[in-house]
VEXMARKOL-586456 format. One line per field, with one value per residue (C-alpha): residue number from 1; x, y, z. Coordinates in steps of 0.001 Angstrom, whole numbers, always signed. Layout:
<sites>
resi	(NUM;...)
c1	(X;...)
c2	(Y;...)
c3	(Z;...)
</sites>
This chain:
<sites>
resi	(1;2;3;4;5;6;7;8;9;10;11;12;13;14;15;16;17;18;19;20;21;22;23;24;25;26;27;28;29;30;31;32;33;34;35;36;37;38;39;40;41;42;43;44;45;46;47;48;49;50;51;52;53;54;55;56;57;58;59;60;61;62;63;64;65;66;67;68;69;70;71;72;73;74;75;76;77;78;79;80;81;82;83;84;85;86;87;88;89;90;91;92;93;94;95;96;97;98;99;100;101;102;103;104;105;106;107;108;109;110;111;112;113;114;115;116;117;118;119;120;121;122;123;124;125;126;127;128;129;130;131;132;133;134;135;136;137;138;139;140;141;142;143;144;145;146;147;148;149;150;151;152;153;154;155;156;157;158;159;160;161;162;163;164;165;166;167;168;169;170;171;172;173;174;175;176;177;178;179;180;181;182;183;184;185;186;187;188;189;190;191;192;193;194;195;196;197;198;199;200;201;202;203;204;205;206;207;208;209;210;211;212;213;214;215;216;217;218;219;220;221;222;223;224;225;226;227;228;229;230;231;232;233;234;235;236;237;238;239;240;241;242;243;244;245;246;247;248;249;250;251;252;253;254;255;256;257;258;259;260;261;262;263;264;265;266;267;268;269;270;271;272;273;274;275;276;277;278;279;280;281;282;283;284;285;286;287;288;289;290;291;292;293;294;295;296;297;298;299;300;301;302;303;304;305;306;307;308;309;310;311;312;313;314;315;316;317;318;319;320;321;322;323;324;325;326;327;328;329;330;331;332;333;334;335;336;337;338;339;340;341;342;343;344;345;346;347;348;349;350;351;352;353;354;355;356;357;358;359;360;361;362;363;364;365;366;367;368;369;370;371;372;373;374;375;376;377;378;379;380;381;382;383;384;385;386;387;388;389;390;391;392;393;394;395;396;397;398;399;400;401;402;403;404;405;406;407;408;409;410;411;412;413;414;415;416;417;418;419;420;421;422;423;424;425;426;427;428;429;430;431;432;433;434;435;436;437;438;439;440;441;442;443;444;445;446;447;448;449;450;451;452;453;454;455;456;457;458;459;460;461;462;463;464;465;466;467;468;469;470;471;472;473;474;475;476;477;478;479;480;481;482;483;484;485;486;487;488;489;490;491;492;493;494;495;496;497;498;499;500;501;502;503;504;505;506;507;508;509;510;511;512;513;514;515;516;517;518;519;520;521;522;523;524;525;526;527;528;529;530;531;532;533;534;535;536;537;538;539;540;541;542;543;544;545;546;547;548;549;550;551;552;553;554;555;556;557;558;559;560;561;562;563;564;565;566;567;568;569;570;571;572;573;574;575;576;577;578;579;580;581;582;583;584;585;586;587;588;589;590;591;592;593;594;595;596;597;598;599;600;601;602;603;604;605;606;607;608;609;610;611;612;613;614;615;616;617;618;619;620;621;622;623;624;625;626;627;628;629;630;631;632;633;634;635;636;637;638;639;640;641;642;643;644;645;646;647;648;649;650;651;652;653;654;655;656;657;658;659;660;661;662;663;664;665;666;667;668;669;670;671;672;673;674;675;676;677;678;679;680;681;682;683;684;685;686;687;688;689;690;691;692;693;694;695;696;697;698;699;700;701;702;703;704;705;706;707;708;709;710;711;712;713;714;715;716;717;718;719;720;721;722;723;724;725;726;727;728;729;730;731;732;733;734;735;736;737;738;739;740;741;742;743;744;745;746;747;748;749;750;751;752;753)
c1	(+25566;+28109;+30142;+31753;+34548;+36558;+39303;+39799;+43551;+43282;+40834;+41104;+37329;+36113;+32928;+31068;+27913;+25889;+23795;+21323;+19610;+15992;+13832;+14162;+15436;+18842;+18634;+21027;+18445;+20944;+19328;+18166;+16766;+14653;+15132;+11986;+13784;+11290;+13134;+12418;+14249;+11005;+10458;+11764;+11500;+10555;+11839;+10656;+7536;+7976;+6231;+6218;+7635;+6948;+10154;+10884;+12321;+13602;+16225;+18655;+19120;+17364;+16426;+12795;+10932;+8350;+8118;+5253;+7662;+9999;+7911;+9452;+12986;+14622;+18203;+18427;+21414;+20705;+23335;+23230;+24970;+26873;+24114;+21605;+23412;+25129;+23708;+23451;+26611;+28498;+29718;+27842;+25050;+21376;+20132;+16427;+16892;+19235;+16745;+13983;+16241;+17189;+13509;+12632;+15547;+14518;+10939;+12119;+14667;+11965;+9805;+12382;+14456;+18239;+19288;+22753;+23755;+26552;+26967;+28818;+29154;+32395;+34213;+31431;+31161;+34930;+35091;+32588;+34540;+37979;+36753;+35351;+38629;+40666;+38522;+38735;+42502;+43052;+44070;+41563;+43916;+44154;+40402;+39915;+42552;+41178;+38093;+34476;+34422;+37653;+36421;+33408;+35639;+38130;+38830;+39484;+42261;+41282;+41028;+42416;+39647;+41471;+42010;+38349;+37353;+39588;+38108;+34524;+34236;+33833;+31315;+29281;+29100;+28235;+25319;+24050;+24366;+22387;+19610;+19281;+19152;+15835;+14411;+16211;+18494;+22237;+24560;+28130;+30703;+32769;+35463;+36723;+39042;+39363;+41999;+39497;+37641;+40681;+42430;+40622;+41261;+40117;+37064;+36085;+36641;+34477;+31758;+31807;+31686;+28689;+26781;+27423;+26209;+23036;+22462;+22584;+20043;+22690;+22640;+26101;+27066;+29738;+31919;+35126;+38071;+38601;+41402;+43735;+42085;+44190;+42699;+40653;+42356;+40425;+39223;+40562;+37690;+38812;+37180;+33615;+34276;+33619;+36388;+35687;+36048;+33266;+30348;+28196;+30574;+31059;+27321;+26965;+29922;+28650;+25094;+26320;+28825;+26111;+23460;+21195;+17693;+17531;+19938;+18503;+20750;+19617;+20846;+19620;+17719;+14399;+16071;+17497;+16411;+16771;+18685;+20266;+17571;+17900;+16960;+13402;+12624;+14130;+11850;+12163;+12721;+10377;+11981;+15502;+16586;+20162;+21130;+19207;+22343;+22431;+19113;+20431;+22510;+24335;+24894;+27466;+28076;+26493;+27561;+29271;+30661;+32821;+30285;+27705;+24630;+26740;+28671;+25407;+23967;+27143;+27092;+23351;+23689;+26581;+24506;+21501;+23656;+24670;+21043;+20266;+17345;+18183;+16209;+17789;+15689;+15764;+16636;+16517;+12966;+10861;+7796;+5061;+4734;+8144;+9340;+11213;+12810;+9637;+7677;+10051;+9897;+6083;+6245;+5251;+6453;+9413;+12630;+13997;+13592;+16232;+14794;+15966;+12400;+9951;+6429;+4220;+1151;+49;+2320;+1629;+471;-2051;-3327;-3782;-5727;-7904;-8599;-9441;-11887;-14207;-17796;-18432;-21234;-24455;-24217;-20653;-21685;-24468;-22057;-19621;-22181;-22604;-26124;-27849;-29862;-26687;-24997;-28025;-28118;-24367;-24643;-27454;-25470;-22348;-24385;-25804;-22269;-21155;-24093;-23560;-19789;-19582;-19034;-18227;-14594;-13899;-17499;-17909;-20032;-19538;-18557;-17846;-16783;-14319;-13698;-13664;-11814;-11104;-13246;-13111;-14337;-14712;-14371;-14500;-11268;-10361;-9194;-6125;-5373;-7940;-7257;-10414;-10194;-13182;-14204;-16117;-18117;-16630;-19258;-17537;-14557;-16258;-18480;-15590;-13444;-16188;-16690;-12937;-12541;-15671;-14313;-10775;-9158;-6453;-7417;-5719;-7944;-7308;-9898;-10524;-8947;-12418;-13147;-9631;-10430;-13550;-11679;-8952;-11481;-13344;-10051;-8968;-12272;-11742;-8225;-9483;-12050;-9572;-6907;-9203;-8850;-5177;-5752;-5099;-2740;-5264;-6769;-4514;-5412;-2961;-2142;+1000;+1112;+962;-654;-3437;-1569;+1408;-760;-2165;+1306;+1659;+629;+2751;+1044;-2556;-5007;-8083;-8796;-12280;-12817;-15823;-16470;-17008;-16986;-13779;-12104;-13118;-11846;-8561;-8122;-8896;-6255;-3648;-4000;-994;-1895;-4416;-8120;-10482;-14047;-16538;-18814;-17674;-20996;-24407;-26727;-29953;-33254;-36899;-39295;-42939;-45041;-48383;-50066;-48383;-50274;-50628;-50046;-46954;-45319;-45086;-43875;-41247;-39943;-39729;-37857;-35530;-34474;-35012;-34369;-30564;-29691;-25924;-26050;-24901;-28276;-30337;-32408;-30715;-33039;-36833;-38169;-41862;-44062;-45319;-48953;-48414;-47695;-50530;-52267;-53004;-50292;-47660;-48832;-48544;-44968;-43920;-45650;-43953;-40499;-41154;-42135;-38967;-36967;-35588;-34057;-35318;-33244;-35230;-34108;-34281;-37588;-39187;-38113;-39757;-43154;-42906;-43324;-41324;-39092;-36620;-32924;-32094;-29800;-26155;-25721;-28126;-25300;-24986;-24707;-25943;-25499;-27834;-31468;-31366;-32590;-33252;-36724;-36974;-39887;-39875;-42293;-42625;-40804;-38399;-37512;-36889;-34616;-32681;-32230;-30961;-28454;-27206;-26944;-27009;-24147;-25488;-26070;-29757;-32862;-36554;-39949;-43290;-46228;-49255;-48763;-46960;-46010;-44392;-42617;-41182;-40010;-38202;-36672;-35330;-34018;-32392;-28731;-27933;-26598;-29943;-33342;-36510;-40277;-42422;-39567;-37268;-33743;-32509;-33025;-29808;-27717;-25898;-27621;-31099;-30348;-29590;-25850;-25092;-23077;-21256;-17790;-19404;-21753;-20137;-21317;-18850;-20033;-17599;-16982;-19441;-22259;-24490;-24006;-20887;-21012;-19107;-19766;-18261;-15035;-14473;-13029;-12694;-10099;-10328;-9306;-8774;-8430;-7209;-5522;-2551;-4430;-2668;-4141;-2706;-5067;-7987;-6664;-8151;-5812;-6209;-8021;-10159;-13093;-14358;-17623;-18224;-21006;-22405;-22262;-24393;-22929;-22938;-24810;-21885;-18227;-15838;-12620)
c2	(+3886;+6493;+6642;+9926;+9723;+12434;+12529;+15367;+15601;+17275;+14961;+11745;+11774;+9818;+11090;+8831;+9854;+7147;+8151;+5612;+5711;+6855;+8176;+11920;+12724;+11981;+10276;+12672;+15476;+18329;+21733;+23293;+26693;+26703;+29311;+31130;+32155;+30491;+28630;+24896;+23873;+22536;+20202;+16658;+13652;+10028;+8259;+10584;+11811;+15188;+15909;+18805;+18687;+21123;+22580;+21475;+24395;+24075;+26153;+23842;+24439;+22262;+18661;+17652;+17192;+14649;+11893;+13659;+16437;+14115;+14593;+18075;+16689;+17923;+16671;+13048;+10766;+7023;+4810;+1183;-1193;-4241;-6530;-4688;-4865;-8252;-11753;-14042;-15899;-12559;-13208;-11153;-8607;-8948;-7769;-7787;-5553;-3265;-2871;-1940;+628;+2189;+2404;+4195;+6606;+7331;+8062;+10567;+12090;+12626;+14325;+17110;+15881;+15666;+12103;+10851;+7242;+6037;+2408;-676;-3763;-3313;-5918;-8494;-7840;-8085;-11260;-12909;-11741;-12799;-16208;-16781;-15732;-18010;-21013;-20263;-19808;-23422;-25596;-27995;-30879;-29929;-29727;-33101;-34908;-33532;-35714;-34728;-34977;-33090;-30409;-29795;-29522;-27217;-24232;-20734;-18950;-16171;-12971;-9671;-7074;-4232;-6388;-7353;-3682;-2747;-5528;-4784;-1000;-783;-3621;-2176;+1209;-293;-2086;+1135;+2931;+271;+302;+4094;+4302;+2459;+5561;+8094;+9170;+9721;+8457;+9509;+7632;+9347;+7518;+9202;+8607;+10221;+12592;+14121;+15552;+16603;+18420;+21752;+22119;+18579;+19067;+22190;+20370;+17460;+19825;+21687;+18484;+17174;+20441;+20568;+16997;+17702;+20865;+18778;+16265;+13529;+11027;+10863;+7364;+7649;+4984;+4863;+3959;+606;-274;+2250;+3275;+2577;+590;+2779;+4038;+3696;+6923;+8955;+11473;+15072;+17455;+18008;+16152;+12498;+10655;+8313;+4781;+3126;+4005;+4950;+7716;+8620;+9029;+11148;+13379;+13738;+14559;+17355;+18697;+18841;+20170;+17227;+17250;+13510;+10594;+7100;+4366;+987;-2186;-5749;-4953;-3136;-225;+455;-1902;-1380;-4668;-6972;-7771;-11525;-11408;-12256;-8957;-6707;-3814;-1586;+2054;+4249;+7616;+7965;+11148;+12307;+11136;+7865;+5797;+4574;+2743;+734;-2454;-2960;-6405;-7682;-6016;-7079;-10315;-8170;-4647;-2807;-1082;-2300;-661;+1262;+2845;+3682;+5366;+7377;+8513;+9253;+11415;+13321;+14004;+14984;+17484;+18900;+19557;+16410;+14155;+10441;+7202;+3767;+1039;-2423;-2446;-6217;-7030;-3814;-4083;-1931;-1884;-3174;+319;+1308;+4494;+6050;+4887;+6765;+9924;+9702;+9768;+6177;+4594;+2586;+1987;+4320;+8074;+10263;+13498;+16307;+17337;+15166;+15467;+17754;+17887;+18168;+19795;+23215;+21569;+19412;+22391;+24318;+21412;+21220;+24953;+24685;+21821;+24419;+23447;+19773;+17827;+17517;+13695;+14035;+16783;+14585;+11710;+14056;+15567;+14329;+15488;+15136;+12228;+10468;+10976;+9614;+6526;+6143;+6243;+3661;+1378;+1567;+586;-2374;-3480;-3162;-5240;-8016;-8229;-9787;-13312;-12816;-13982;-17433;-18545;-22291;-22974;-26741;-29544;-33133;-36151;-37821;-40694;-41354;-38473;-36879;-33777;-31285;-27700;-25107;-21604;-18096;-16087;-12733;-12595;-10539;-7069;-5334;-2545;-526;+2096;+4419;+7486;+10558;+8850;+9961;+8023;+4924;+5497;+4957;+2198;+180;+850;-505;-3602;-4297;-3981;-6050;-8838;-8633;-7453;-4879;-2064;+206;+3003;+5011;+7736;+9993;+13423;+15009;+14237;+14368;+16964;+15139;+11842;+13289;+14444;+11125;+9226;+11229;+10389;+6727;+6815;+8405;+5637;+2860;+4338;+3745;+6;-65;-907;+2492;+1092;-1436;+1150;+3245;+6027;+6255;+9949;+9764;+10304;+6557;+5509;+2958;+557;+646;-326;-3202;-4757;-5305;-8939;-9968;-7465;-7215;-10141;-8612;-5480;-3946;-1061;+1212;+3693;+3979;+1004;+2363;+2359;-1256;-2359;-530;-2216;-5641;-5114;-3693;-6271;-8594;-11818;-10174;-11117;-8246;-8219;-5835;-5068;-3516;-1772;-1172;-1686;-2429;-3293;-2978;-5138;-3993;-7095;-7057;-7899;-5144;-2907;+699;+2070;-57;+656;+4434;+4286;+1593;+3026;+6540;+5294;+3043;+5843;+9162;+8611;+8616;+8336;+8335;+5113;+1832;+248;+2849;+1678;+2291;+350;+98;-2987;-2799;-5646;-4825;-5145;-2192;+167;+2565;+1964;+4446;+2713;+3503;+7125;+7439;+6054;+8564;+11462;+10571;+10420;+13751;+15396;+14032;+15462;+12082;+12036;+9026;+7040;+4716;+1161;-190;-2030;+845;+3313;+1179;+1670;+5470;+8000;+10630;+8823;+10193;+9928;+6325;+4692;+4336;+1185;-979;-1573;+1933;+3049;+6662;+7563;+10527;+11373;+9378;+5911;+3618;+2261;-946;-3184;-6969;-9704;-11329;-12477;-14779;-12011;-9728;-12330;-12792;-9027;-8763;-11570;-10032;-6390;-6407;-6500;-9128;-6424;-5887;-6520;-6318;-7384;-5635;-8015;-9354;-12820;-14922;-17647;-15089;-13454;-16727;-17665;-14302;-14653;-18135;-17569;-14125;-14726;-11533;-10855;-9354;-10140;-8404;-8715;-5595;-3754;-902;-1759;+772;-1838;-3496;-2063;-3423;-1039;-1779;-5515;-5193;-5712;-2329;-1259;-2755;-2631;-2914;-4992;-8035;-9439;-12317;-15900;-17081;-16174;-13271;-11966;-8926;-6405;-7494;-7016;-8692;-12224;-11403;-10262;-13555;-16824;-20077;-22472;-26051;-27032;-30730;-31937;-35495;-37876;-39627;-40234;-41338;-42114;-45634;-46608;-46144;-48386;-51773;-53424;-50628;-50761;-47620;-46526;-43172;-41978;-38623;-37595;-34073;-32382;-29455;-26017;-23652;-20389;-18321;-18782;-16941;-16313)
c3	(-34677;-33741;-30533;-29518;-26943;-25261;-22626;-20202;-19724;-16321;-14580;-16520;-16965;-19929;-21570;-24010;-25815;-27531;-30531;-31897;-35259;-35105;-37847;-37512;-34039;-32525;-29170;-27452;-27687;-27562;-26958;-30195;-31051;-34230;-36871;-35802;-32640;-30284;-27529;-27334;-24218;-22761;-25716;-25204;-27473;-26918;-30023;-32772;-30935;-29179;-25890;-23450;-19924;-17134;-15672;-12116;-10173;-6625;-4859;-3088;+584;+3148;+2597;+2217;+5503;+4303;+1709;-33;-998;-2907;-6044;-6245;-6534;-9751;-9472;-8336;-7739;-7911;-6310;-7436;-5058;-6192;-4907;-7104;-10426;-10055;-10227;-7258;-8332;-8232;-11761;-14343;-14259;-13334;-16712;-15845;-12795;-14682;-17534;-15066;-13373;-16708;-17649;-14407;-14689;-18280;-17248;-14646;-17046;-19635;-17006;-16944;-14003;-13970;-13261;-12290;-11640;-9379;-10328;-9255;-11407;-13315;-11216;-11633;-15366;-15747;-13660;-15996;-19024;-17735;-16584;-20031;-21639;-19352;-20199;-23914;-23766;-22752;-25658;-27153;-26413;-22761;-22478;-24228;-22160;-18927;-19233;-18842;-15037;-14621;-17015;-14790;-11727;-13448;-11217;-12488;-10601;-8211;-10218;-8966;-8493;-10272;-13345;-13340;-13065;-15997;-18118;-17103;-17325;-21094;-21238;-18370;-20043;-23431;-21751;-20155;-23496;-25346;-22716;-22525;-26308;-26208;-24507;-26742;-23913;-24078;-21331;-20487;-18414;-15717;-13714;-10553;-7628;-4229;-5610;-8018;-5008;-2950;-5808;-6150;-9885;-10652;-8450;-10385;-13676;-12521;-11359;-14657;-16696;-14782;-15063;-18813;-19268;-17291;-19318;-22503;-21125;-20775;-17897;-16262;-15115;-12442;-10887;-8910;-11141;-9450;-11877;-10223;-6966;-3835;-957;+1427;+4549;+7813;+9414;+6515;+6451;+6481;+8910;+7691;+4410;+3625;+1809;-1088;+286;-1733;-3964;-955;+48;-3625;-4125;-981;-1903;-5459;-4321;-2050;-4595;-7268;-4857;-5621;-4152;-3580;-3177;-3633;-2255;-3584;-1906;-1276;+1947;+2430;+4192;+7630;+10422;+14165;+14320;+11698;+9084;+9568;+13258;+14312;+16007;+13326;+12388;+9362;+10259;+8229;+9020;+10409;+12162;+12922;+16371;+16143;+15483;+19074;+18573;+15617;+15696;+12411;+10938;+8487;+5149;+1871;+142;-2513;-2601;-110;+2093;+4575;+6063;+8555;+5680;+3919;+7016;+7512;+3897;+4073;+7194;+5635;+2507;+4638;+6524;+3150;+2184;+158;+1069;+1222;+912;+1374;-244;-1784;-5469;-5852;-4714;-4811;-2560;-4057;-7836;-8838;-9697;-6584;-7994;-9367;-6306;-4011;-6115;-6056;-2255;-1574;+1639;+391;+2310;+4992;+4557;+6211;+7561;+9800;+10662;+12554;+11063;+13165;+10951;+7323;+4782;+3306;+78;+1920;+3903;+666;-836;+2269;+2058;-1653;-974;+641;+1347;+2043;+369;+2452;+2830;+4151;+6563;+7882;+8491;+10252;+12612;+16174;+16986;+20340;+18979;+17784;+21145;+23023;+20795;+21228;+25026;+25065;+22760;+24932;+27996;+26068;+25185;+28802;+30016;+27474;+27815;+31277;+30014;+26324;+26561;+27967;+27538;+27063;+23987;+23702;+26091;+25112;+27181;+24815;+27179;+30875;+32625;+29203;+28610;+25730;+25825;+23074;+24543;+23105;+22822;+21251;+17641;+18602;+17240;+15039;+12558;+11920;+9182;+9069;+7104;+8282;+11051;+14390;+16389;+15026;+17358;+20743;+19315;+17937;+21017;+23272;+21142;+21036;+24806;+25456;+23251;+24677;+21429;+20953;+18573;+16066;+14763;+11603;+11072;+8129;+8050;+7736;+11403;+12848;+15552;+16745;+16679;+18894;+21516;+21502;+21699;+24761;+26452;+25585;+27039;+30261;+30705;+29937;+32229;+35204;+34579;+33556;+29871;+28339;+25688;+24389;+22019;+19803;+17355;+14461;+14081;+11954;+8205;+7645;+4404;+4651;+2369;+4743;+7724;+5684;+5446;+9211;+8910;+11899;+14179;+12935;+12870;+11206;+9170;+9232;+6796;+7349;+4599;+886;-1431;-2948;+484;+1089;-2330;-1776;+1609;+167;-2530;-165;+2627;+2599;+4371;+6733;+6559;+5690;+7024;+5490;+2601;-643;-1388;+168;-2799;-918;-2619;-1632;-3677;-3813;-4533;-6314;-2993;-991;+1443;+262;+3754;+4396;+1039;+1348;+4985;+4403;+1126;+2621;+5686;+3661;+1320;+3082;+6825;+6292;+2572;+3220;+5239;+3733;+4605;+2736;-233;-3589;-5939;-5741;-7529;-8458;-9659;-13150;-12012;-9648;-12561;-13487;-10161;-7339;-5275;-7893;-8060;-4277;-4346;-7011;-5228;-1951;-3562;-5291;-1998;-371;-3332;-4321;-7802;-9753;-12278;-14535;-15107;-18687;-18217;-16317;-19002;-21694;-20013;-20026;-22829;-20984;-18509;-15953;-16745;-17528;-15018;-16086;-14035;-12058;-9582;-8126;-4509;-4598;-921;-1417;-2172;-5393;-6300;-9235;-10046;-12042;-13022;-12407;-13418;-10006;-6879;-8746;-11164;-8196;-6572;-9815;-10131;-6538;-7044;-10293;-9246;-5445;-2968;-521;+2098;+2947;+846;+1751;+413;+1024;+621;+2444;+952;+3587;+1097;-1250;+1685;+2992;-498;-724;+2765;+2064;-1460;-1297;-449;+1459;+4938;+6000;+4422;+5729;+5321;+5647;+7365;+6427;+5280;+7863;+10603;+9416;+12237;+15284;+17709;+16321;+16448;+20156;+19725;+21296;+18268;+15328;+13835;+10417;+8332;+6800;+3487;+3668;+4018;+6678;+10328;+10651;+8467;+8791;+11637;+13531;+17292;+20116;+18858;+15471;+17139;+18910;+17760;+19674;+20970;+22213;+25733;+26522;+30122;+30598;+33010;+31395;+28123;+24938;+21497;+21419;+24295;+21861;+19072;+18250;+20703;+23266;+26564;+26194;+24044;+22817;+24381;+22623;+24992;+24812;+28211;+29411;+28851;+31851;+31408;+32675;+33543;+35802;+33851)
</sites>
């Protein structure tokens, strides 16, 4: 290995470039022009493997308005607080965290970004080193005579911070160099003081040095020269300029001086809270705007380091005013994927984002993507439409909900006399606050709102962007109706740019999540939910089994209705199972002719394909939800084979049998383990409105709480109410004077709450 060092006599800036041995390519990756004359500044190297990077070009001026724009940041300053780089004992470095940070910075650097690090840690590293030296410097005799117990209790004298910084700087930098070398990246150390920014010549020299390092694809690692820096003076900021009191102010000053696009301030808290993070009612602030300081109560400073959150906010606002976007986040326990730096740059909701512009709608990029999307697919258009027939059904369903909701909450469902004058009741109560996330079905909004109000639940609604305008109109109508009864705030439509995964983390505010949409949406919600139950179905793979004793007339009607009446619905048939004896019969020909007339594309299952000389396209998977005029046809040997197929490839949603044999039908109904199982009926009957529930919040394929179409009853839970007269458990012991009766009492048909 070779270490190159240089000293700038004017600024006192030390530059160190670390070159590791690799096979053919030096890790510093200095710009090189090949002899052919073709420029190669866009060619970077990972070890000895070259790869291309796309240049990131952004004119510095205003800060980014939205998180989604952070991916365009080219020049990024990462400030690592003392709590991030040091261990919990404040003596030594947190090597695992530091290695992860270096990896993330390297990834971004190799994407063509210009990364700079403002780091703490020299004092902690030096403290560890000096304590070790002090212990070693004691004579062996002194250590032996002190005794084992006294040796354990031996106290190291308090170490002066400047001495620790002097002893730790070289070791800290050597560690950074070794880590960055693993990614074929060169690092350079720069030590600064407040004077380097106030002296114009030194400031120009510093600026020039940093620009030259960035031009050569070197990561500058900057720290205050704590070995010589004087103690900070209170209120020493010059007019319009922040003075360097700590690494927070250093990072902000550096970001503005270098016209950085983004400043990431990593600490040991999730971000900025409206009150001290340890308090019970503290809430993380997602976006912080200038002028919001009055709404924030700052707590004590970090366990290590010089600055606290108040200093970070002051530095962040100063950088924001200078045109640099800022995010304050937790660098010790990242929340999303463990890669807090890259997560922030990707636009994920991590920490507190400082913005001068309050979001007023989608970004230009999103609008361009929406315009490019163009014509929507026919199934999506059908789900988005609110036809006259849909509105009529919606109105009837809402009236059904209103009629059935009179005594839904507070209804006594069980009464027991435990003992004389000791009666127990089980009554229905709301679940709490529901979060319903739905895609491209605007009629879902009034249905779910009605069910939530009828069951006494609060409701958060998050609709798909495809129906945002319709959702807004329906929500206003809902608010007008609720305002008449003073419960306008009980239903809320989330209109902000919140990501679904962020809503799923509100486990202290939300009691149940109900996703309504694609199977991918449901799976994403189930993965993202943090401690909140999710009720729903992941897929709607519904089967219709045509038995050997099926009626010709019933088969064509039921199969047509199950597949063609509304193919985009989750209760539409996706797989048609046919008894092998039905093949090569007039019934089979009629089924195929009907599907052809309805323009249904047929995919052949493996067994069905084996019967045909020229078969349709063979199905890629027997577990497919088409959501369109497509279906799979497969052959089975009998009812048990059909049941086995459904259990293996189905989704426990809705499955039906068509047969005239009552014994076969009952066997199917009892043995198919799905939420809804039908005999001689279309799968499309699996619906809250058609079941007489008025509407549904979704169809649950779970096996606890609620299953099938979920109406008012599925949105209620229960609690136990015990009414006694000076009763204690000890009275019912062997030596007690009372006995348990446990008599069932009649339940009233209705209760007045």
